[in-house]
C-alpha positions, 0 to 999 in steps of 0.5 A: 636806272628805272625802278619798276614794281610789278604786282603778280610778278611771280608767274604768267604776264607779270613774270615775262614783263619782269624778264623783258623789262629787266633785259631793257635795264630796268631794276625789277621788283616783283610783288607776290602774295606767296612768299616762297613763289615770290622768292623762287621767281625772283631768284630765277629772274635775278631780280628783287621781290617784295611780299604783297597781297593787293587785296589787303590794305595792310599788306599794300601799306607794308609793301610801300614802306618796305619799298621806300626803305630798300629802293626809295623812289619808284619810277614804274608801277605795273598793276598786273595782279588779277584773277579770272574767278570761277567759270559759271554761267552769268545767272550764277554770279552772286554778290560775294563772287562779284565782290571778290573779283572786283576787289582783286582786279579793280579795288587793288588798283586804288590801293596800289595807286594810293599807297605808292603815289608818294614814291612815284612822285619822287621819280623824274618820270612816273608811269603807271601801267594798268593791265586790263583786257579786251573783255572789259572794252565796251567797244569790243563787247559790242563788236559781234566780229571779235571773240571778246563779244562772245564770252560771258565773263560778267564779273571779270569783264565788269572789273576790267571795265572799272579798271579802265575808268580808273585809268582815265580818271587818274590820268586826268587828275594826276597830270604829273604821271603818265597812266595807261591801260593795256589789253594783253590779248588772249594769251596762254597763262594760268588765268585761262588754263593756258588756252590763249593763242598768244605767247606770253611775249606777245602778251606783254608787248603792250605792257612793255611799250607803256612801261617804257614811255618817257615823260612826254609819252601818252596818258589816259590811253588804252592799248594793245600790241597793235595800237589803240583799243576802243573803250 
């Protein structure tokens, strides 16, 4: 059975991805910063959970140790946890605000990859899925015909662009893993005040697709529910 860990799995895209992958036969573990929310979500989904704050080196290390003790090898890691940050004008983004968003959305990918790589390498077909956004795509940012080019999400977009670069380098230099990044699209979740035009099922299409690839699947690619996304 494929063992899959999803960070931020207690709500939104993480919760729906957990539900769908569970229905496909994955053994799901959701990571949640809040213990009560994690336990409640796991009970509702009938899956396992681990307490995990992706902004804390100590928490991530402890979660990796607990994971090894309870579940052993890890087959699929979905780096889904993230924040949008305050909705402010570009000129009002300051250093601490930017650093907090970058830490949660980008540095956390490094923390998780570093801590869980030994467990992934015990899998016969290890996979990492990084959940980014079209708002972090340079191609979309420069296309005046798409919504992503019109939204002034300075820190969030930069953090997701950093995630896509992390993905390309990890994929290049960790060839024994399949590592891809996905754009869920504008999906109705707490992250955007449920203003997105897509359902959470539509928003998790790319996550599920990249989480279920085999050892000969793609690596170092950027996908949404329709196919390849321009970097």
